[in-house]
Structures are given as C-alpha cells and as structure tokens.
C-alpha positions in Angstrom: 146.1 136.3 -207.7 143.1 134.7 -209.1 140.4 135.4 -211.2 137.5 134.3 -208.5 138.2 136.8 -205.9 136.8 140.7 -207.1 133.5 142.5 -207.8 132.0 142.8 -211.4 129.9 146.4 -212.3 127.2 146.1 -213.6 126.7 148.8 -216.7 124.6 151.2 -214.8 126.3 151.0 -211.8 129.9 151.2 -213.6 128.4 154.5 -215.9 127.4 156.2 -212.5 131.2 155.7 -211.6 132.5 157.0 -214.0 130.7 160.0 -214.7 131.9 161.5 -211.5 135.6 160.0 -212.1 138.4 162.7 -212.1 140.3 160.5 -213.8 140.2 157.1 -215.3 142.8 153.8 -215.9 141.4 151.5 -218.5 143.5 148.2 -218.5 142.1 145.3 -220.7 143.2 141.9 -221.6 145.1 141.3 -225.1 142.3 140.1 -227.4 139.8 141.6 -229.4 136.9 141.7 -227.1 138.7 143.7 -224.4 140.0 145.6 -227.1 137.3 146.7 -228.7 135.1 147.0 -225.1 138.7 149.9 -223.5 137.8 151.5 -226.8 133.9 151.9 -226.6 134.8 153.0 -223.0 137.5 155.0 -223.9 135.3 157.1 -226.6 132.5 157.4 -224.0 135.1 158.8 -221.6 136.2 161.5 -224.1 132.6 162.6 -225.1 131.6 163.3 -221.5 135.0 165.1 -221.1 136.3 162.5 -218.9 140.3 162.3 -218.7 141.5 158.6 -219.6 144.5 156.1 -220.3 144.1 153.1 -221.8 146.6 150.1 -221.5 146.5 146.3 -222.4 148.5 143.8 -220.7 148.6 139.9 -220.9 147.7 140.1 -216.8 145.7 143.6 -216.1 146.4 144.6 -212.5 144.4 148.0 -211.5 146.0 150.8 -210.2 143.7 153.3 -208.7 144.3 156.3 -206.4 142.3 158.9 -204.5 141.5 160.5 -207.7 141.8 157.8 -210.1 138.8 155.2 -210.8 140.6 152.4 -212.4 138.3 149.6 -214.5 139.7 146.5 -215.4 138.2 144.9 -218.6 138.3 141.1 -219.4 139.4 139.9 -215.7 137.3 140.5 -212.8 140.2 141.9 -210.8 139.2 145.1 -208.5 136.0 146.8 -207.7 135.4 147.8 -211.3 135.4 145.4 -214.2 134.0 144.0 -217.0 134.6 140.2 -216.8 133.5 139.2 -220.0 132.8 136.0 -218.9 129.0 135.3 -218.8 128.7 137.6 -222.0 131.4 139.2 -224.1 132.9 142.6 -222.5 132.0 144.2 -225.5 128.5 144.0 -224.4 128.8 145.5 -221.4 131.1 148.1 -222.7 128.5 149.1 -225.1 125.6 149.3 -222.5 128.1 151.3 -220.3 128.3 154.0 -222.8 124.9 154.3 -223.2 124.3 154.8 -219.5 126.7 157.6 -219.6 124.4 159.0 -222.3 126.5 158.2 -225.4 125.5 156.8 -229.0 128.5 154.0 -229.0 129.4 152.7 -232.1 127.8 149.1 -232.8 130.2 147.6 -235.5 133.0 148.2 -232.8 130.6 146.6 -230.0 129.9 143.9 -232.6 133.8 143.1 -233.5 134.3 142.5 -229.7 131.3 140.7 -229.7 132.9 138.4 -232.8 136.4 138.4 -231.4 135.0 136.8 -228.3 133.5 133.6 -229.9 130.0 134.8 -230.3 127.6 135.7 -232.9 126.0 138.8 -233.5 122.7 139.2 -231.9 123.0 136.5 -229.1 124.8 137.1 -225.7 123.3 140.4 -225.3 124.5 141.9 -227.9 121.2 142.6 -229.7 120.9 146.5 -229.0 124.6 146.8 -230.9 123.3 144.6 -233.6 120.0 146.8 -233.7 121.6 149.7 -234.0 124.2 149.1 -236.2 121.1 147.9 -238.6 118.9 150.9 -238.3 121.9 153.0 -239.5 122.4 150.7 -242.0 126.4 150.3 -241.1 126.2 146.3 -241.6 124.5 144.1 -243.9 124.4 140.1 -243.5 125.5 138.5 -246.8 127.1 135.2 -248.2 131.0 135.0 -248.3 133.4 134.5 -245.5 134.5 137.4 -243.0 137.6 139.2 -244.1 138.9 142.3 -243.4 139.8 143.2 -247.0 139.0 143.3 -250.4 141.9 141.1 -251.7 140.4 137.4 -251.2 144.0 135.8 -251.1 145.6 138.0 -248.4 142.1 137.7 -246.4 142.1 134.2 -246.6 146.2 133.5 -246.1 146.3 135.6 -242.7 142.5 134.7 -241.0 142.9 133.3 -238.3 139.5 132.7 -238.0 140.1 129.7 -240.1 142.5 127.2 -240.5 142.9 125.9 -244.3 145.8 124.0 -246.5 146.7 127.7 -247.9 146.4 129.4 -244.6 149.9 131.7 -244.3 150.8 131.2 -248.0 149.3 134.0 -249.9 150.3 132.3 -253.4 148.6 129.0 -252.4 145.7 131.0 -251.0 145.8 133.2 -255.0 145.5 129.6 -256.7 142.5 128.5 -254.7 140.6 131.6 -255.0 141.6 131.6 -258.9 140.3 128.3 -259.2 136.8 129.2 -258.8 136.7 131.7 -261.5 135.1 134.4 -259.5 133.9 137.6 -261.3 135.9 141.1 -260.4 132.6 142.1 -259.1 131.6 139.6 -256.4 127.6 138.8 -256.7 125.8 136.5 -254.0 126.8 133.5 -255.7 130.3 133.8 -255.8 130.3 135.0 -251.9 128.6 131.6 -251.9 131.3 129.8 -253.5 134.0 130.8 -252.0 132.2 130.6 -248.7 131.8 126.2 -249.7 135.2 126.4 -250.8 136.3 127.6 -247.3 134.0 125.5 -245.4 135.3 122.0 -247.5 138.8 122.9 -247.1 138.6 123.5 -243.5 136.9 120.1 -242.8 138.9 118.0 -245.0 142.2 119.7 -244.1 144.8 116.9 -242.8 144.6 116.7 -239.0 141.4 118.9 -238.8 139.3 117.8 -235.8 135.4 117.6 -235.6 135.0 120.4 -234.0 136.5 122.2 -236.8 133.5 122.1 -238.8 131.3 124.2 -236.1 134.6 126.7 -235.4 134.7 128.0 -239.1 130.6 128.9 -238.9 131.8 132.2 -237.1 133.6 133.2 -240.3 130.5 132.2 -242.9 127.9 134.7 -243.5 129.5 137.6 -242.3 128.5 141.0 -242.3 129.6 143.3 -244.5 130.3 146.7 -243.0 129.3 149.7 -245.0 131.3 152.1 -246.5 132.8 154.7 -243.7 131.3 152.8 -241.1 134.6 150.9 -240.2 137.6 150.5 -241.7 137.5 146.9 -242.9 135.1 144.9 -244.9 133.0 142.8 -242.4 132.6 142.6 -238.9 134.4 139.4 -238.5 137.3 140.3 -240.3 137.3 143.8 -237.7 137.1 141.4 -235.2 140.2 139.5 -236.7 142.4 143.0 -237.1 141.3 143.4 -232.8 142.2 140.2 -231.5 145.3 140.4 -233.4 146.5 143.8 -232.8 145.8 143.0 -229.2 148.4 140.6 -228.9 150.9 142.0 -231.9 150.7 145.8 -231.7 148.6 146.7 -228.6 149.4 150.4 -229.3 147.9 150.6 -233.0 145.1 148.6 -231.2 144.7 151.0 -229.0 144.6 153.8 -231.3 142.4 152.2 -233.6 139.7 151.2 -231.1 140.2 154.8 -230.4 139.4 156.6 -233.7 136.0 156.7 -234.9 137.4 158.1 -238.1 140.6 155.8 -238.8 142.9 157.4 -241.5 144.5 155.0 -244.2 147.7 155.5 -242.7 146.1 153.8 -239.2 144.4 150.9 -241.3 147.3 150.3 -243.0 149.4 149.7 -239.8 146.6 147.8 -238.7 146.4 145.5 -241.5 150.2 145.1 -241.8 150.7 143.9 -238.0 147.1 141.7 -238.7 148.9 140.3 -241.5 152.0 139.5 -239.9 150.6 138.3 -236.8 148.5 135.6 -238.7 150.8 134.5 -241.3 153.7 133.7 -238.6 150.9 131.7 -236.8 149.7 129.8 -239.4 153.6 128.8 -240.6 154.6 128.1 -236.4 151.8 125.7 -237.0 153.0 124.1 -240.3 155.9 123.4 -238.5 154.6 122.2 -235.2 154.9 118.7 -233.6 151.4 117.9 -232.4 150.9 114.9 -230.0 147.8 114.1 -228.3 147.7 113.8 -224.4 144.7 112.4 -222.1 142.6 116.1 -221.8 145.0 118.2 -224.3 146.7 118.3 -227.4 150.4 120.1 -227.6 151.7 121.6 -230.3 155.8 121.9 -230.0 157.4 125.0 -232.2 160.0 126.8 -232.4 159.0 130.7 -232.8 162.0 132.5 -230.7 164.7 129.9 -231.9 164.5 130.4 -235.5 167.2 133.3 -236.4 166.7 132.5 -239.9 163.8 133.3 -242.4 164.7 130.9 -245.0 161.4 129.4 -244.8 159.7 132.7 -246.0 158.1 133.3 -242.3 158.3 136.8 -240.8 159.5 136.6 -237.6 158.7 140.0 -236.1 155.9 138.9 -234.0 156.5 138.1 -230.6 156.5 134.8 -228.8 154.3 134.8 -226.6 151.9 136.9 -229.4 152.2 134.1 -231.5 151.6 131.1 -229.5 148.4 132.0 -227.7 146.8 132.4 -231.3 148.7 128.9 -232.4 146.9 127.5 -229.2 143.5 128.9 -230.4 143.9 127.7 -233.7 144.8 124.3 -232.4 141.9 124.4 -230.0 139.4 125.5 -232.6 140.8 123.1 -235.9 143.3 120.5 -234.8 142.2 119.6 -230.8 139.9 116.7 -230.0 139.9 117.1 -226.7 138.6 120.2 -224.7 142.8 121.9 -224.0 145.0 122.9 -226.6 148.8 124.2 -225.5 151.7 125.3 -227.9 154.5 125.3 -226.2 158.3 127.2 -227.4 160.9 125.6 -226.0 163.7 127.7 -227.1 162.5 131.0 -225.4 160.6 128.8 -222.1 156.9 129.9 -223.2 153.8 127.9 -223.5 150.0 129.3 -224.2 146.8 127.3 -223.8 143.3 127.7 -224.9 140.1 125.7 -223.6 136.8 125.1 -225.2 135.5 125.0 -221.5 133.7 128.5 -221.0 133.3 129.3 -224.8 130.4 130.3 -226.9 129.9 127.9 -229.3 127.2 125.8 -229.4 129.4 122.5 -228.6 131.2 124.1 -225.6 127.7 126.0 -224.3 127.4 123.3 -221.6 130.6 123.4 -220.1 131.9 125.3 -217.4 135.4 127.4 -217.4 138.3 125.3 -215.9 140.4 128.1 -214.6 143.1 128.0 -216.9 144.7 131.3 -216.1 144.9 130.4 -212.1 146.3 127.1 -213.2 148.9 128.6 -215.5 149.7 131.1 -212.4 150.1 128.6 -210.0 152.1 125.7 -211.8 154.7 129.5 -213.1 155.4 129.8 -209.0 157.1 126.5 -209.1 159.1 127.1 -211.8 160.1 130.7 -210.8 158.3 132.2 -213.6 155.3 134.0 -214.7 151.6 132.8 -215.3 148.7 134.7 -216.8 145.2 134.3 -218.3 141.4 134.3 -217.7 138.9 131.0 -217.2 140.1 129.9 -220.7 142.9 130.8 -221.7 146.8 131.7 -220.4 150.0 131.5 -220.9 153.3 131.1 -218.2 156.9 131.7 -219.2 159.9 129.9 -217.4 162.8 132.6 -216.1 160.2 135.5 -216.8 160.7 138.2 -214.7 156.9 138.8 -213.9 156.4 141.9 -215.2 153.3 141.2 -217.2 153.3 143.8 -219.4 156.7 143.5 -220.6 157.6 140.9 -223.6 158.5 137.5 -222.7 162.2 137.4 -223.1 164.1 134.4 -221.2 167.3 132.4 -221.8 166.2 128.5 -221.1 167.7 125.3 -222.1 164.0 124.2 -222.4 163.7 121.9 -219.8 161.9 123.9 -217.3 159.4 124.9 -219.7 159.0 121.1 -220.0 158.5 120.2 -216.5 156.3 123.3 -216.3 154.1 121.8 -219.3 154.3 118.6 -217.7 152.8 120.3 -214.2 150.1 122.2 -216.3 148.8 119.1 -218.0 148.5 117.1 -214.3 146.7 120.4 -213.3 144.0 120.4 -215.5 
C-alpha cells in the first residue's frame, strides 16, 4: 500500500465528520508530530463527548466500520487523514479541534511543530503560537531547547543536537561546568550555553555542512511557563514526544492525552526519553559510517550487543533506536540527501531523507518516497517495509505485523542485500 492513493481531510471537513461519529479510531505514525496531533484530536473528542481510541503504529492502517470513523495521522491512508506532509500534522489537528468548538492546547501543537522539523510561527502554526503567547504559556529566550532544568542531563540525551558529549552525562557535566554558569541562569548564561553547543556541533568530528543549520532548531527556544506543560521548553517537549512515539508509545499517548500530567507520568516520560536518546547516541558512537553516491550508511549493532560493558542501556528497541540514529546522521553527519542506519544482527534498517524537510536548505526539494521504496524492497526479501515520504524502514524476515516490535533471526546477509537494493531504488 502506497502513501499516495488516499484522500486528505481539511480541518473543517474532518471536524464535520468527527462531530457526528459514534466512535473514532485515531492511528498515528511513530513520530512526535503525529503523537502531538493525536493528542490534540483525542482531547477535543473527549471534550465533545465522542468515544475514541488512540494507537501509534510504524505503518498506520485505518480500520473503520459502519459505527466507527478511522483517522490516520502522519500518512495519507484512508478517507480521513492528516498527512503531515505540506505542513505539520499538529497544525491541522489544532485547527480541527478549534473547528469542533474546543480550545486546544497550543503548547502541545507547537511541540508537534518542532518535532516535525519546523519552527513555531511557520508552516501554518501562527494561530497556535499566537494562542500560546496570548495565554502567557511561552516566552522566547536565549539558550538550548531541553526538556529538563538539568543542563547536563538534557545535553547528554537530547536528539535535537549531536555534540562530542552526546550520550555521556559525565562529559556533558564537564562541558557545562567549564562555563562557570550561575545557579540561576540569566540571559547571558543561556547565551553562553547556546554558543558552546553551536560551536561543538559544528566542530565535532565528522560534522557535515548541514549540522550548522540543523542545530538552529535547538537554539533560542520557547520556554514554557510553570504549569503550562510538564517540560522546560517547547523544543524539549518535542524531543520527548519524538522519543516516546518510538520508545514507549503507551506512555506517549498517556502524556499527549493528559492536560495536567502527574509527576509519575512526567518521570516515566523523561526516563524513556533519556534511555532512548542515550542509546541512540552511543549506538552512533560505535557505528561504522560509509558514504555512497546519494546516501550515507551507518552500520551498528543494537540488537546484537548482549552485554552492557560499554555502559549503554540496551533496553531501547532496535527499530526505535535505528530511526533516531538515521535522523541524527542525516542532520549532523551526512553530506548526502539520505542517511541509512542498519543493524545486521537484527536484519533491520531505517532511513531518513532531507527531501521534504522544512529547513531552509531543504525547502526547495521534493520528497523521494522513502516509505514506498522500503516497502517495495522488503517484498523482495520476504520482509516488511514501512514509512512516509522522507523516512522509512524495513526488516527482513519480519512477519509483516506493523505494530509488533521487530524480532528476527538472520545472519545479516539478507539485510545487506536489502540495503543494496534500497540504495539502487533511491
């Protein structure tokens, strides 16, 4: 099934469908923007008294019936879809909630916008930014977009940046302590931290020319007012949502649905974000990176590392970590338009492309259809493929159940062949 054969739903039209629906099934792709959008829609449905179900899937398939309306988020499948292609899915979800007569949470919408690779106030998110600003929920300040007040903790686990101390809390502490920042951070202290990060991103070994622009979405963040959201900044919120969508979707859905998150839920969300971010960075630290015409490939061993002698937390699932590694390579290490992270021990790979991205450098390019390419290649190797226009993945030997974790036994030869076929397809 491709990403180009189904209808999209404009916010007003989708609201007209939802307002009379006896039951709504929301199924979203496993990324922070789609998770935020699902949360906004679910809260709106709850407010108008419509029963609903929310599910996160690496490859959403709508399941509707006479008494059920299915809405896909992050893809164009099905008659009712919020694709998140032309603009972030959270922007359309915010507009749909308003069309239902509900006052949606603008901070959640803006977190989704950042997770989509966009900037608050652009790509149709002006209404959400105005609403958050009018409510006093956010303020722009210097610094770095982190979810926690603990700078070293945030820098070590953040996947919005790639610096020499990513994945290493001790090294991040040393870097922060070297700045001699005051206990109560003022604007100057935040600027000094941002300068450190910007320089360290650009000067890191293997940094690509794209890294200097990729880091910009982590700088000059929107700080969140106390009690307006469970995290310190909009960008940090986005980073947590993106990690949860892949690492702990149940916790992610609970967080997106809960307007007043408990400390227990916040702690669980941060634990999953930290585990995911650290695992992704340490996997990339150990990766072997090769450049080909049109793509850069990072070969790593996530599933095959059965011990923790390197200090890495291996609780993160292979597919979850691979997709984040692919994005990190694309943003900070790849001079080519496509980055692929492959784990031969599990027979799994993930890919991310700049085409269709929302940064200034990528605005003029067209999506290359990574998801469809992964699906096509997977069929040649008795596997499963998934994804959207600018990200995707495949697993050889997979049983094809898109919502189940990847678990295969392979000697790696098939995934090597699938990688070669994918490179050819691109």
